Each structure stands twice: as structure tokens, then as C-alpha cells.
N, CA, C and O atoms as a GROMACS GRO file, in nm:
protein
  612
    1UNK      N    1   7.978  17.194  17.082
    1UNK     CA    2   7.900  17.185  16.982
    1UNK      C    3   7.967  17.196  16.838
    1UNK      O    4   7.930  17.134  16.739
    2UNK      N    5   8.064  17.280  16.845
    2UNK     CA    6   8.167  17.280  16.718
    2UNK      C    7   8.238  17.161  16.682
    2UNK      O    8   8.251  17.119  16.567
    3UNK      N    9   8.288  17.106  16.794
    3UNK     CA   10   8.365  16.980  16.777
    3UNK      C   11   8.269  16.862  16.718
    3UNK      O   12   8.312  16.786  16.631
    4UNK      N   13   8.142  16.851  16.769
    4UNK     CA   14   8.057  16.753  16.722
    4UNK      C   15   8.022  16.784  16.572
    4UNK      O   16   8.011  16.692  16.492
    5UNK      N   17   8.007  16.908  16.539
    5UNK     CA   18   7.971  16.938  16.397
    5UNK      C   19   8.098  16.908  16.315
    5UNK      O   20   8.077  16.856  16.205
    6UNK      N   21   8.220  16.930  16.348
    6UNK     CA   22   8.332  16.903  16.280
    6UNK      C   23   8.358  16.748  16.262
    6UNK      O   24   8.396  16.697  16.157
    7UNK      N   25   8.334  16.684  16.374
    7UNK     CA   26   8.333  16.534  16.376
    7UNK      C   27   8.234  16.471  16.267
    7UNK      O   28   8.267  16.386  16.184
    8UNK      N   29   8.114  16.526  16.281
    8UNK     CA   30   8.012  16.479  16.190
    8UNK      C   31   8.052  16.502  16.049
    8UNK      O   32   8.039  16.410  15.968
    9UNK      N   33   8.104  16.626  16.011
    9UNK     CA   34   8.155  16.639  15.874
    9UNK      C   35   8.270  16.556  15.830
    9UNK      O   36   8.282  16.522  15.712
   10UNK      N   37   8.354  16.522  15.921
   10UNK     CA   38   8.475  16.422  15.893
   10UNK      C   39   8.401  16.288  15.849
   10UNK      O   40   8.424  16.236  15.740
   11UNK      N   41   8.316  16.240  15.936
   11UNK     CA   42   8.245  16.113  15.915
   11UNK      C   43   8.178  16.114  15.774
   11UNK      O   44   8.192  16.021  15.695
   12UNK      N   45   8.103  16.225  15.746
   12UNK     CA   46   8.046  16.235  15.617
   12UNK      C   47   8.136  16.227  15.507
   12UNK      O   48   8.107  16.161  15.407
   13UNK      N   49   8.247  16.291  15.518
   13UNK     CA   50   8.360  16.300  15.416
   13UNK      C   51   8.408  16.154  15.387
   13UNK      O   52   8.425  16.113  15.272
   14UNK      N   53   8.427  16.083  15.490
   14UNK     CA   54   8.484  15.943  15.489
   14UNK      C   55   8.375  15.860  15.420
   14UNK      O   56   8.409  15.776  15.337
   15UNK      N   57   8.253  15.877  15.450
   15UNK     CA   58   8.146  15.797  15.387
   15UNK      C   59   8.143  15.833  15.238
   15UNK      O   60   8.155  15.746  15.152
   16UNK      N   61   8.126  15.962  15.209
   16UNK     CA   62   8.136  16.001  15.065
   16UNK      C   63   8.249  15.971  14.971
   16UNK      O   64   8.233  15.963  14.849
   17UNK      N   65   8.373  15.954  15.036
   17UNK     CA   66   8.475  15.920  14.948
   17UNK      C   67   8.496  15.766  14.945
   17UNK      O   68   8.578  15.716  14.868
   18UNK      N   69   8.428  15.697  15.022
   18UNK     CA   70   8.410  15.550  15.002
   18UNK      C   71   8.526  15.485  15.103
   18UNK      O   72   8.573  15.374  15.082
   19UNK      N   73   8.560  15.558  15.201
   19UNK     CA   74   8.657  15.505  15.299
   19UNK      C   75   8.588  15.401  15.377
   19UNK      O   76   8.475  15.419  15.423
   20UNK      N   77   8.659  15.283  15.393
   20UNK     CA   78   8.591  15.162  15.452
   20UNK      C   79   8.552  15.055  15.350
   20UNK      O   80   8.536  14.938  15.384
   21UNK      N   81   8.537  15.097  15.227
   21UNK     CA   82   8.509  15.015  15.122
   21UNK      C   83   8.640  14.929  15.090
   21UNK      O   84   8.746  14.967  15.141
   22UNK      N   85   8.640  14.819  15.012
   22UNK     CA   86   8.750  14.749  14.976
   22UNK      C   87   8.818  14.834  14.862
   22UNK      O   88   8.755  14.878  14.765
   23UNK      N   89   8.958  14.852  14.884
   23UNK     CA   90   9.034  14.935  14.794
   23UNK      C   91   9.089  14.851  14.670
   23UNK      O   92   9.142  14.903  14.572
   24UNK      N   93   9.071  14.729  14.686
   24UNK     CA   94   9.116  14.633  14.582
   24UNK      C   95   9.002  14.533  14.558
   24UNK      O   96   8.923  14.501  14.646
   25UNK      N   97   8.998  14.485  14.431
   25UNK     CA   98   8.898  14.370  14.398
   25UNK      C   99   8.979  14.271  14.328
   25UNK      O  100   9.084  14.298  14.270
   26UNK      N  101   8.923  14.146  14.335
   26UNK     CA  102   9.006  14.040  14.268
   26UNK      C  103   8.952  14.031  14.128
   26UNK      O  104   8.830  14.029  14.110
   27UNK      N  105   9.038  14.024  14.028
   27UNK     CA  106   8.999  14.012  13.901
   27UNK      C  107   8.952  13.864  13.857
   27UNK      O  108   9.009  13.766  13.905
   28UNK      N  109   8.854  13.850  13.773
   28UNK     CA  110   8.808  13.717  13.745
   28UNK      C  111   8.828  13.693  13.587
   28UNK      O  112   8.830  13.790  13.512
   29UNK      N  113   8.840  13.582  13.546
   29UNK     CA  114   8.862  13.539  13.405
   29UNK      C  115   8.729  13.543  13.344
   29UNK      O  116   8.625  13.547  13.410
   30UNK      N  117   8.736  13.543  13.207
   30UNK     CA  118   8.604  13.537  13.140
   30UNK      C  119   8.543  13.405  13.142
   30UNK      O  120   8.425  13.391  13.110
   31UNK      N  121   8.623  13.299  13.182
   31UNK     CA  122   8.560  13.159  13.215
   31UNK      C  123   8.487  13.169  13.336
   31UNK      O  124   8.375  13.119  13.344
   32UNK      N  125   8.545  13.236  13.440
   32UNK     CA  126   8.476  13.248  13.566
   32UNK      C  127   8.335  13.318  13.548
   32UNK      O  128   8.232  13.276  13.601
   33UNK      N  129   8.342  13.431  13.465
   33UNK     CA  130   8.230  13.506  13.426
   33UNK      C  131   8.124  13.422  13.373
   33UNK      O  132   8.006  13.435  13.408
   34UNK      N  133   8.169  13.326  13.277
   34UNK     CA  134   8.076  13.235  13.207
   34UNK      C  135   8.002  13.141  13.308
   34UNK      O  136   7.881  13.121  13.307
   35UNK      N  137   8.098  13.082  13.400
   35UNK     CA  138   8.038  12.990  13.490
   35UNK      C  139   7.942  13.052  13.587
   35UNK      O  140   7.832  13.003  13.612
   36UNK      N  141   7.987  13.162  13.641
   36UNK     CA  142   7.896  13.233  13.738
   36UNK      C  143   7.767  13.260  13.689
   36UNK      O  144   7.665  13.224  13.748
   37UNK      N  145   7.768  13.336  13.563
   37UNK     CA  146   7.659  13.374  13.497
   37UNK      C  147   7.563  13.252  13.445
   37UNK      O  148   7.440  13.258  13.450
   38UNK      N  149   7.630  13.150  13.400
   38UNK     CA  150   7.535  13.032  13.360
   38UNK      C  151   7.487  12.956  13.487
   38UNK      O  152   7.382  12.891  13.482
   39UNK      N  153   7.559  12.963  13.596
   39UNK     CA  154   7.490  12.904  13.714
   39UNK      C  155   7.378  12.998  13.777
   39UNK      O  156   7.308  12.956  13.870
   40UNK      N  157   7.364  13.125  13.724
   40UNK     CA  158   7.256  13.195  13.773
   40UNK      C  159   7.154  13.220  13.661
   40UNK      O  160   7.082  13.320  13.667
   41UNK      N  161   7.144  13.132  13.555
   41UNK     CA  162   7.025  13.117  13.466
   41UNK      C  163   7.056  13.201  13.332
   41UNK      O  164   6.974  13.206  13.240
   42UNK      N  165   7.177  13.264  13.327
   42UNK     CA  166   7.209  13.333  13.201
   42UNK      C  167   7.252  13.245  13.104
   42UNK      O  168   7.302  13.137  13.137
   43UNK      N  169   7.238  13.282  12.971
   43UNK     CA  170   7.297  13.210  12.857
   43UNK      C  171   7.411  13.294  12.822
   43UNK      O  172   7.398  13.415  12.807
   44UNK      N  173   7.527  13.232  12.807
   44UNK     CA  174   7.664  13.298  12.787
   44UNK      C  175   7.711  13.268  12.650
   44UNK      O  176   7.700  13.150  12.615
   45UNK      N  177   7.763  13.354  12.562
   45UNK     CA  178   7.814  13.321  12.433
   45UNK      C  179   7.944  13.395  12.431
   45UNK      O  180   7.959  13.497  12.497
   46UNK      N  181   8.042  13.344  12.353
   46UNK     CA  182   8.175  13.414  12.322
   46UNK      C  183   8.133  13.527  12.214
   46UNK      O  184   8.071  13.511  12.109
   47UNK      N  185   8.186  13.648  12.272
   47UNK     CA  186   8.145  13.765  12.195
   47UNK      C  187   8.265  13.822  12.117
   47UNK      O  188   8.256  13.926  12.052
   48UNK      N  189   8.375  13.753  12.127
   48UNK     CA  190   8.515  13.798  12.088
   48UNK      C  191   8.511  13.841  11.929
   48UNK      O  192   8.576  13.940  11.894
   49UNK      N  193   8.440  13.773  11.840
   49UNK     CA  194   8.433  13.804  11.708
   49UNK      C  195   8.386  13.954  11.684
   49UNK      O  196   8.421  14.014  11.582
   50UNK      N  197   8.310  14.010  11.775
   50UNK     CA  198   8.264  14.148  11.764
   50UNK      C  199   8.380  14.247  11.768
   50UNK      O  200   8.377  14.357  11.715
   51UNK      N  201   8.482  14.196  11.837
   51UNK     CA  202   8.586  14.292  11.860
   51UNK      C  203   8.731  14.250  11.792
   51UNK      O  204   8.836  14.298  11.835
   52UNK      N  205   8.728  14.164  11.690
   52UNK     CA  206   8.832  14.104  11.639
   52UNK      C  207   8.943  14.203  11.562
   52UNK      O  208   9.056  14.168  11.529
   53UNK      N  209   8.881  14.341  11.540
   53UNK     CA  210   8.976  14.436  11.468
   53UNK      C  211   9.040  14.490  11.579
   53UNK      O  212   9.146  14.546  11.547
   54UNK      N  213   9.014  14.495  11.702
   54UNK     CA  214   9.078  14.558  11.818
   54UNK      C  215   9.189  14.469  11.869
   54UNK      O  216   9.158  14.362  11.923
   55UNK      N  217   9.311  14.504  11.856
   55UNK     CA  218   9.418  14.423  11.896
   55UNK      C  219   9.438  14.439  12.059
   55UNK      O  220   9.508  14.355  12.116
   56UNK      N  221   9.384  14.534  12.127
   56UNK     CA  222   9.386  14.562  12.268
   56UNK      C  223   9.285  14.474  12.333
   56UNK      O  224   9.288  14.475  12.456
   57UNK      N  225   9.192  14.394  12.271
   57UNK     CA  226   9.099  14.320  12.337
   57UNK      C  227   9.124  14.170  12.305
   57UNK      O  228   9.126  14.121  12.192
   58UNK      N  229   9.143  14.103  12.426
   58UNK     CA  230   9.184  13.953  12.411
   58UNK      C  231   9.065  13.855  12.428
   58UNK      O  232   9.073  13.738  12.391
   59UNK      N  233   8.960  13.906  12.481
   59UNK     CA  234   8.842  13.808  12.498
   59UNK      C  235   8.717  13.875  12.540
   59UNK      O  236   8.731  13.981  12.602
   60UNK      N  237   8.596  13.830  12.517
   60UNK     CA  238   8.477  13.891  12.555
   60UNK      C  239   8.356  13.790  12.547
   60UNK      O  240   8.335  13.717  12.450
   61UNK      N  241   8.284  13.797  12.656
   61UNK     CA  242   8.166  13.709  12.680
   61UNK      C  243   8.043  13.802  12.700
   61UNK      O  244   8.054  13.909  12.759
   62UNK      N  245   7.927  13.757  12.648
   62UNK     CA  246   7.798  13.828  12.666
   62UNK      C  247   7.715  13.728  12.724
   62UNK      O  248   7.698  13.617  12.674
   63UNK      N  249   7.656  13.775  12.842
   63UNK     CA  250   7.546  13.699  12.920
   63UNK      C  251   7.414  13.760  12.899
   63UNK      O  252   7.397  13.882  12.900
   64UNK      N  253   7.321  13.674  12.879
   64UNK     CA  254   7.175  13.740  12.855
   64UNK      C  255   7.080  13.651  12.928
   64UNK      O  256   7.094  13.528  12.933
   65UNK      N  257   6.982  13.718  12.985
   65UNK     CA  258   6.866  13.661  13.057
   65UNK      C  259   6.748  13.757  13.049
   65UNK      O  260   6.747  13.864  13.109
   66UNK      N  261   6.646  13.712  12.969
   66UNK     CA  262   6.528  13.801  12.939
   66UNK      C  263   6.579  13.924  12.867
   66UNK      O  264   6.641  13.910  12.762
   67UNK      N  265   6.558  14.035  12.915
   67UNK     CA  266   6.600  14.158  12.860
   67UNK      C  267   6.738  14.216  12.919
   67UNK      O  268   6.773  14.331  12.892
   68UNK      N  269   6.807  14.138  12.993
   68UNK     CA  270   6.928  14.182  13.057
   68UNK      C  271   7.054  14.126  12.972
   68UNK      O  272   7.072  14.007  12.947
   69UNK      N  273   7.134  14.224  12.933
   69UNK     CA  274   7.274  14.170  12.870
   69UNK      C  275   7.382  14.228  12.959
   69UNK      O  276   7.384  14.348  12.986
   70UNK      N  277   7.469  14.146  13.000
   70UNK     CA  278   7.597  14.184  13.071
   70UNK      C  279   7.707  14.142  12.990
   70UNK      O  280   7.713  14.028  12.943
   71UNK      N  281   7.801  14.237  12.968
   71UNK     CA  282   7.925  14.194  12.885
   71UNK      C  283   8.046  14.206  12.966
   71UNK      O  284   8.060  14.305  13.038
   72UNK      N  285   8.136  14.113  12.962
   72UNK     CA  286   8.259  14.115  13.014
   72UNK      C  287   8.370  14.117  12.907
   72UNK      O  288   8.371  14.029  12.821
   73UNK      N  289   8.463  14.212  12.908
   73UNK     CA  290   8.568  14.223  12.806
   73UNK      C  291   8.706  14.223  12.885
   73UNK      O  292   8.724  14.288  12.988
   74UNK      N  293   8.802  14.140  12.824
   74UNK     CA  294   8.932  14.124  12.887
   74UNK      C  295   9.022  14.211  12.783
   74UNK      O  296   9.015  14.190  12.662
   75UNK      N  297   9.107  14.309  12.839
   75UNK     CA  298   9.187  14.390  12.760
   75UNK      C  299   9.336  14.351  12.783
   75UNK      O  300   9.371  14.268  12.867
   76UNK      N  301   9.414  14.415  12.704
   76UNK     CA  302   9.571  14.372  12.725
   76UNK      C  303   9.626  14.445  12.832
   76UNK      O  304   9.728  14.401  12.886
   77UNK      N  305   9.571  14.559  12.874
   77UNK     CA  306   9.621  14.613  12.995
   77UNK      C  307   9.509  14.712  13.067
   77UNK      O  308   9.406  14.742  13.008
   78UNK      N  309   9.536  14.754  13.184
   78UNK     CA  310   9.434  14.819  13.255
   78UNK      C  311   9.405  14.950  13.195
   78UNK      O  312   9.289  14.991  13.200
   79UNK      N  313   9.510  15.030  13.132
   79UNK     CA  314   9.492  15.159  13.082
   79UNK      C  315   9.392  15.153  12.967
   79UNK      O  316   9.307  15.242  12.960
   80UNK      N  317   9.396  15.063  12.883
   80UNK     CA  318   9.290  15.044  12.784
   80UNK      C  319   9.155  15.024  12.837
   80UNK      O  320   9.059  15.077  12.781
   81UNK      N  321   9.139  14.942  12.955
   81UNK     CA  322   9.009  14.902  13.012
   81UNK      C  323   8.956  15.046  13.067
   81UNK      O  324   8.840  15.084  13.046
   82UNK      N  325   9.047  15.119  13.136
   82UNK     CA  326   8.998  15.259  13.189
   82UNK      C  327   8.957  15.350  13.091
   82UNK      O  328   8.867  15.429  13.117
   83UNK      N  329   9.012  15.348  12.977
   83UNK     CA  330   8.966  15.448  12.868
   83UNK      C  331   8.832  15.398  12.813
   83UNK      O  332   8.755  15.480  12.763
   84UNK      N  333   8.801  15.275  12.820
   84UNK     CA  334   8.669  15.216  12.781
   84UNK      C  335   8.561  15.266  12.888
   84UNK      O  336   8.451  15.311  12.858
   85UNK      N  337   8.607  15.253  13.009
   85UNK     CA  338   8.507  15.288  13.117
   85UNK      C  339   8.484  15.432  13.094
   85UNK      O  340   8.368  15.473  13.089
   86UNK      N  341   8.587  15.516  13.080
   86UNK     CA  342   8.549  15.667  13.057
   86UNK      C  343   8.454  15.684  12.946
   86UNK      O  344   8.367  15.771  12.954
   87UNK      N  345   8.467  15.603  12.834
   87UNK     CA  346   8.381  15.619  12.734
   87UNK      C  347   8.230  15.575  12.763
   87UNK      O  348   8.132  15.636  12.718
   88UNK      N  349   8.224  15.463  12.844
   88UNK     CA  350   8.098  15.421  12.880
   88UNK      C  351   8.027  15.544  12.968
   88UNK      O  352   7.912  15.581  12.941
   89UNK      N  353   8.100  15.601  13.067
   89UNK     CA  354   8.054  15.697  13.143
   89UNK      C  355   8.003  15.815  13.042
   89UNK      O  356   7.890  15.862  13.057
   90UNK      N  357   8.081  15.858  12.948
   90UNK     CA  358   8.036  15.964  12.857
   90UNK      C  359   7.908  15.925  12.784
   90UNK      O  360   7.815  16.004  12.766
   91UNK      N  361   7.910  15.800  12.743
   91UNK     CA  362   7.781  15.758  12.679
   91UNK      C  363   7.655  15.755  12.771
   91UNK      O  364   7.546  15.799  12.733
   92UNK      N  365   7.677  15.704  12.889
   92UNK     CA  366   7.566  15.705  12.983
   92UNK      C  367   7.524  15.847  13.014
   92UNK      O  368   7.405  15.876  13.022
   93UNK      N  369   7.618  15.935  13.030
   93UNK     CA  370   7.576  16.075  13.048
   93UNK      C  371   7.492  16.153  12.944
   93UNK      O  372   7.428  16.256  12.968
   94UNK      N  373   7.503  16.090  12.826
   94UNK     CA  374   7.415  16.146  12.713
   94UNK      C  375   7.269  16.124  12.742
   94UNK      O  376   7.182  16.195  12.692
   95UNK      N  377   7.242  16.012  12.832
   95UNK     CA  378   7.101  15.980  12.866
   95UNK      C  379   7.067  16.033  13.005
   95UNK      O  380   6.965  15.994  13.061
   96UNK      N  381   7.146  16.116  13.058
   96UNK     CA  382   7.135  16.164  13.194
   96UNK      C  383   7.028  16.264  13.187
   96UNK      O  384   7.037  16.349  13.098
   97UNK      N  385   6.911  16.268  13.283
   97UNK     CA  386   6.814  16.356  13.291
   97UNK      C  387   6.828  16.425  13.429
   97UNK      O  388   6.909  16.386  13.513
   98UNK      N  389   6.750  16.522  13.447
   98UNK     CA  390   6.750  16.591  13.587
   98UNK      C  391   6.686  16.489  13.679
   98UNK      O  392   6.594  16.416  13.642
   99UNK      N  393   6.735  16.488  13.795
   99UNK     CA  394   6.684  16.392  13.901
   99UNK      C  395   6.750  16.252  13.888
   99UNK      O  396   6.703  16.156  13.951
  100UNK      N  397   6.862  16.240  13.804
  100UNK     CA  398   6.927  16.111  13.777
  100UNK      C  399   7.006  16.077  13.913
  100UNK      O  400   7.047  16.167  13.986
  101UNK      N  401   7.022  15.951  13.940
  101UNK     CA  402   7.119  15.924  14.055
  101UNK      C  403   7.234  15.849  13.994
  101UNK      O  404   7.220  15.763  13.908
  102UNK      N  405   7.357  15.888  14.048
  102UNK     CA  406   7.483  15.836  13.994
  102UNK      C  407   7.577  15.817  14.112
  102UNK      O  408   7.560  15.877  14.218
  103UNK      N  409   7.678  15.730  14.091
  103UNK     CA  410   7.772  15.710  14.203
  103UNK      C  411   7.897  15.659  14.132
  103UNK      O  412   7.887  15.578  14.040
  104UNK      N  413   8.005  15.704  14.171
  104UNK     CA  414   8.136  15.666  14.115
  104UNK      C  415   8.235  15.622  14.237
  104UNK      O  416   8.250  15.694  14.336
  105UNK      N  417   8.293  15.511  14.220
  105UNK     CA  418   8.377  15.456  14.319
  105UNK      C  419   8.512  15.420  14.264
  105UNK      O  420   8.517  15.365  14.154
  106UNK      N  421   8.615  15.444  14.327
  106UNK     CA  422   8.753  15.421  14.277
  106UNK      C  423   8.829  15.356  14.385
  106UNK      O  424   8.828  15.400  14.500
  107UNK      N  425   8.900  15.247  14.347
  107UNK     CA  426   8.995  15.173  14.450
  107UNK      C  427   9.128  15.171  14.383
  107UNK      O  428   9.153  15.236  14.282
  108UNK      N  429   9.217  15.088  14.449
  108UNK     CA  430   9.345  15.059  14.393
  108UNK      C  431   9.359  15.013  14.255
  108UNK      O  432   9.445  15.056  14.179
  109UNK      N  433   9.265  14.915  14.223
  109UNK     CA  434   9.269  14.844  14.096
  109UNK      C  435   9.133  14.832  14.017
  109UNK      O  436   9.116  14.752  13.925
  110UNK      N  437   9.034  14.925  14.066
  110UNK     CA  438   8.906  14.920  14.005
  110UNK      C  439   8.842  15.063  14.000
  110UNK      O  440   8.886  15.157  14.066
  111UNK      N  441   8.737  15.068  13.919
  111UNK     CA  442   8.673  15.194  13.898
  111UNK      C  443   8.524  15.142  13.861
  111UNK      O  444   8.504  15.061  13.771
  112UNK      N  445   8.422  15.196  13.938
  112UNK     CA  446   8.288  15.170  13.918
  112UNK      C  447   8.210  15.287  13.902
  112UNK      O  448   8.235  15.384  13.973
  113UNK      N  449   8.116  15.289  13.816
  113UNK     CA  450   8.027  15.402  13.791
  113UNK      C  451   7.890  15.335  13.768
  113UNK      O  452   7.880  15.231  13.702
  114UNK      N  453   7.787  15.399  13.824
  114UNK     CA  454   7.641  15.365  13.791
  114UNK      C  455   7.576  15.487  13.768
  114UNK      O  456   7.615  15.592  13.820
  115UNK      N  457   7.466  15.476  13.684
  115UNK     CA  458   7.374  15.593  13.662
  115UNK      C  459   7.231  15.532  13.654
  115UNK      O  460   7.210  15.428  13.592
  116UNK      N  461   7.134  15.599  13.719
  116UNK     CA  462   7.004  15.558  13.708
  116UNK      C  463   6.933  15.683  13.665
  116UNK      O  464   6.928  15.785  13.733
  117UNK      N  465   6.868  15.665  13.525
  117UNK     CA  466   6.813  15.789  13.464
  117UNK      C  467   6.714  15.735  13.352
  117UNK      O  468   6.736  15.636  13.282
  118UNK      N  469   6.604  15.816  13.347
  118UNK     CA  470   6.501  15.772  13.250
  118UNK      C  471   6.450  15.622  13.241
  118UNK      O  472   6.426  15.565  13.135
  119UNK      N  473   6.436  15.572  13.357
  119UNK     CA  474   6.405  15.439  13.385
  119UNK      C  475   6.500  15.333  13.323
  119UNK      O  476   6.463  15.226  13.275
  120UNK      N  477   6.628  15.381  13.331
  120UNK     CA  478   6.735  15.279  13.282
  120UNK      C  479   6.835  15.286  13.389
  120UNK      O  480   6.862  15.384  13.459
  121UNK      N  481   6.895  15.150  13.392
  121UNK     CA  482   7.014  15.143  13.490
  121UNK      C  483   7.138  15.111  13.417
  121UNK      O  484   7.144  15.012  13.345
  122UNK      N  485   7.238  15.193  13.433
  122UNK     CA  486   7.372  15.160  13.350
  122UNK      C  487   7.486  15.164  13.445
  122UNK      O  488   7.512  15.256  13.523
  123UNK      N  489   7.548  15.059  13.429
  123UNK     CA  490   7.674  15.033  13.515
  123UNK      C  491   7.789  14.988  13.438
  123UNK      O  492   7.774  14.915  13.339
  124UNK      N  493   7.900  15.027  13.477
  124UNK     CA  494   8.029  14.983  13.422
  124UNK      C  495   8.139  14.974  13.535
  124UNK      O  496   8.156  15.063  13.619
  125UNK      N  497   8.208  14.864  13.527
  125UNK     CA  498   8.312  14.845  13.635
  125UNK      C  499   8.431  14.782  13.581
  125UNK      O  500   8.424  14.680  13.513
  126UNK      N  501   8.547  14.843  13.611
  126UNK     CA  502   8.679  14.798  13.562
  126UNK      C  503   8.740  14.746  13.677
  126UNK      O  504   8.742  14.813  13.780
  127UNK      N  505   8.797  14.619  13.671
  127UNK     CA  506   8.902  14.561  13.778
  127UNK      C  507   9.011  14.525  13.684
  127UNK      O  508   8.999  14.449  13.588
  128UNK      N  509   9.128  14.592  13.724
  128UNK     CA  510   9.245  14.579  13.644
  128UNK      C  511   9.227  14.586  13.501
  128UNK      O  512   9.199  14.694  13.449
  129UNK      N  513   9.241  14.474  13.428
  129UNK     CA  514   9.231  14.478  13.275
  129UNK      C  515   9.102  14.422  13.222
  129UNK      O  516   9.094  14.392  13.103
  130UNK      N  517   8.992  14.406  13.311
  130UNK     CA  518   8.867  14.361  13.266
  130UNK      C  519   8.763  14.465  13.290
  130UNK      O  520   8.775  14.543  13.384
  131UNK      N  521   8.657  14.469  13.207
  131UNK     CA  522   8.549  14.556  13.220
  131UNK      C  523   8.419  14.476  13.211
  131UNK      O  524   8.405  14.392  13.122
  132UNK      N  525   8.330  14.499  13.297
  132UNK     CA  526   8.191  14.439  13.294
  132UNK      C  527   8.094  14.551  13.291
  132UNK      O  528   8.104  14.643  13.372
  133UNK      N  529   7.993  14.548  13.194
  133UNK     CA  530   7.902  14.660  13.202
  133UNK      C  531   7.773  14.616  13.155
  133UNK      O  532   7.765  14.509  13.096
  134UNK      N  533   7.669  14.687  13.176
  134UNK     CA  534   7.527  14.653  13.147
  134UNK      C  535   7.450  14.796  13.134
  134UNK      O  536   7.477  14.894  13.204
  135UNK      N  537   7.362  14.792  13.045
  135UNK     CA  538   7.271  14.902  13.027
  135UNK      C  539   7.126  14.837  13.001
  135UNK      O  540   7.100  14.781  12.894
  136UNK      N  541   7.033  14.848  13.108
  136UNK     CA  542   6.921  14.783  13.106
  136UNK      C  543   6.797  14.869  13.176
  136UNK      O  544   6.815  14.979  13.229
  137UNK      N  545   6.684  14.810  13.168
  137UNK     CA  546   6.570  14.861  13.231
  137UNK      C  547   6.591  14.869  13.390
  137UNK      O  548   6.652  14.780  13.449
  138UNK      N  549   6.536  14.988  13.460
  138UNK     CA  550   6.549  14.992  13.592
  138UNK      C  551   6.502  14.872  13.661
  138UNK      O  552   6.557  14.828  13.762
  139UNK      N  553   6.390  14.814  13.603
  139UNK     CA  554   6.336  14.695  13.684
  139UNK      C  555   6.418  14.576  13.699
  139UNK      O  556   6.380  14.484  13.772
  140UNK      N  557   6.543  14.570  13.625
  140UNK     CA  558   6.630  14.470  13.616
  140UNK      C  559   6.750  14.493  13.707
  140UNK      O  560   6.846  14.417  13.704
  141UNK      N  561   6.744  14.604  13.791
  141UNK     CA  562   6.868  14.656  13.857
  141UNK      C  563   6.906  14.558  13.967
  141UNK      O  564   7.025  14.529  13.985
  142UNK      N  565   6.805  14.503  14.042
  142UNK     CA  566   6.831  14.404  14.150
  142UNK      C  567   6.900  14.284  14.100
  142UNK      O  568   6.988  14.232  14.168
  143UNK      N  569   6.867  14.240  13.990
  143UNK     CA  570   6.926  14.107  13.934
  143UNK      C  571   7.061  14.139  13.884
  143UNK      O  572   7.149  14.056  13.907
  144UNK      N  573   7.093  14.249  13.818
  144UNK     CA  574   7.223  14.300  13.785
  144UNK      C  575   7.313  14.307  13.900
  144UNK      O  576   7.422  14.249  13.900
  145UNK      N  577   7.264  14.382  14.004
  145UNK     CA  578   7.351  14.396  14.118
  145UNK      C  579   7.388  14.268  14.180
  145UNK      O  580   7.501  14.250  14.223
  146UNK      N  581   7.291  14.175  14.185
  146UNK     CA  582   7.306  14.042  14.234
  146UNK      C  583   7.424  13.964  14.167
  146UNK      O  584   7.512  13.903  14.228
  147UNK      N  585   7.414  13.977  14.034
  147UNK     CA  586   7.523  13.898  13.954
  147UNK      C  587   7.655  13.978  13.961
  147UNK      O  588   7.758  13.912  13.964
  148UNK      N  589   7.664  14.106  13.965
  148UNK     CA  590   7.788  14.172  13.993
  148UNK      C  591   7.847  14.140  14.121
  148UNK      O  592   7.967  14.117  14.131
  149UNK      N  593   7.764  14.138  14.225
  149UNK     CA  594   7.809  14.088  14.360
  149UNK      C  595   7.868  13.952  14.358
  149UNK      O  596   7.971  13.932  14.422
  150UNK      N  597   7.812  13.854  14.289
  150UNK     CA  598   7.851  13.729  14.277
  150UNK      C  599   7.982  13.718  14.202
  150UNK      O  600   8.070  13.637  14.236
  151UNK      N  601   7.994  13.797  14.104
  151UNK     CA  602   8.129  13.809  14.036
  151UNK      C  603   8.238  13.882  14.116
  151UNK      O  604   8.355  13.881  14.077
  152UNK      N  605   8.201  13.939  14.221
  152UNK     CA  606   8.301  14.018  14.298
  152UNK      C  607   8.330  14.151  14.246
  152UNK      O  608   8.432  14.207  14.287
  153UNK      N  609   8.255  14.208  14.160
  153UNK     CA  610   8.279  14.336  14.104
  153UNK      C  611   8.187  14.426  14.160
  153UNK      O  612   8.188  14.544  14.126
   0.00000   0.00000   0.00000
């Protein structure tokens, strides 16, 4: 019985740490983001002018559909992108209430975090030197997840 319990704990630890999930993801360009989002009914605009004073940002696109806004930003390096993801997590957590659901996953070249709280769905994903993020109503979660999956993020 003790061996069975230990085996169960090991399996649970593997599941909780994300073992079995992809450890790397393929980075896409902002042009690919544009094409995939457009093909799925989003309107995409170049959002680079918003960040022109930041020399570590090379490109940005903003995809909108109804009340959903998904932004992709290309950075000069993965360290800058990771710092931005950490900032997103901090800002998301300001909206965190009791009973919130959250998950964080890390791989060799990516970091994903999502939070469901106060009827909001917030997600940020870094793959290498790109970040895609969205903060929207919980009713939009399935559509956002569908797009993120199509993007490979």
C-alpha cells in the first residue's frame, strides 16, 4: 500500500510540474500573428508606434475582435521579454481575489501564466523574444485559448 501511495505521489508531482508537456515552443513572427488572427476574424493593426520610445521593442501588433484584444510584441532579446511577463504577472495579481484560478508553466524557451479572477481572464506567454498577452472578460476565454493554440503559444 505504501508503494502505491508513493507511486501516486510521483505521478501527481510529474503532472503538477508539467512533465510530459512540450519543453520548447516555436516562435512566430508578428506577420504570422497577423495572418493567423486575420484568418480567424480579428482585425490586426500595427501597434509599434505605441512603443517607439523603447529601443528594446522591435515590433508590435494588436488583434481585436469584439471586446477581445490580443497583443504580440517582439523584443530585442528574451531577457527583456521575460521581464515584461514578470510585470504582467505582477499587474494581474493586483486583480487577484480569493478563489482565483491560476497556472504557470515554464519550458526551455517559454513561460506561460494565466489567471482567472473577478470574471476576468488574463494570460501572458513568452516564447523566446516574443510576448503575447490578453486581459479580457471570462466569457472570451475559449476564443482566446483557441487563438493562442492556433498561434502555437
